[in-house]
N, C-alpha and C positions, 0 to 999 in steps of 0.2 A: 220881560217881566209880565207876570200874569195879573189880570184884572178880574173882578167879579162882575158878572152880568146876570140880569133877570131876563129870561126868555118866556114870553107868554104866547100860548097857543089857544085857539078856540076850535070848536067842532068844525071839521071839514065837511064837504058835501056828501061824503060816504059814511059819516057817522050815523049809527042807528040810535036816535035819542030815546027810544023805548027800552034800550038795554044799558046795563051798567058798564063801567070801565072795563072790567075783566071779561065781559061778555062780547066785546067788540070783535069783529073779524081781525085776524092777524095779531091777536093779543100775545101769543107765545113768541112770535118773531119780534114784536115791539119790546116786550119785557126783556128778552135776551139782549137786544141792542142797547137798551137803557142800562142793564146790569153791566155790560161791557164798558160803557162810558163812566159809570160809577167806579169800576175797578181801575180805570185809567186815571182817576182823580179829576176828570172833567166835570162831572155832575157832583155838586156838593149836597144839594137838597132838591126835593121836587115832589110833585103830587098833582092829582086832578083838581080842577076847578069845577066843583060839583054842579053848580047852576049853569055853567057855560058849556059843559061838555068838553072842556079844554084842559090845559095844564099850565103850571108855573114851575120853571126850573131855575135853580140858582147854580150857575156854572163858573168855572175858572178857565179863562182863556186869554190869549194875547190881545185879541181885538174882536170886534163884532163879526168880521169876515170869518174868523175861525169858528165862532159859534154857529153861524149860518151854514158853513161848510160841513161841520160835523153833524148837525141836526138834519140836514137835507137827506141823509141816508137812512133815517128812521123809517121803517116800513109803514108806519102810520102816516107820515108825511107823503111818502111815495104813493100810498093807496088812497089818500084823501080822507082818512079818518080824522086827522088833525091838520090845521093850517096855522103856520107860524105867523103871528100878528106883530110881535115886536121883540126887539133885542135892545136892552138898555144897560149901559154901564152903571154899576151901583157901588157906592162906598158904604161899608158896614160901620155904623157908629155904635150900635148896641147889639150885644150878643150874650144872652143870658145863659148859654150853654157853657161858657168858660168858667 
């Protein structure tokens, strides 16, 4: 059974705070990785946390271990552009998109 999780990341030690999200090193590799997770149905929603240089992802996974295992292969985590701060199970009560 799949659950919904919120994965929050903040700027890693190699993030250049003077540059925007798409100007960071390894942007193309990161974007391709994220696009693949969206195509697989793992990432439901996501985007940058502008003031923190990080990101918030809403994902569908069996458990927290699956979330961490999939995200650890993101080039931005591997290269220190992002650092995963938390993975929390989330129950959606309100969804105005429906």
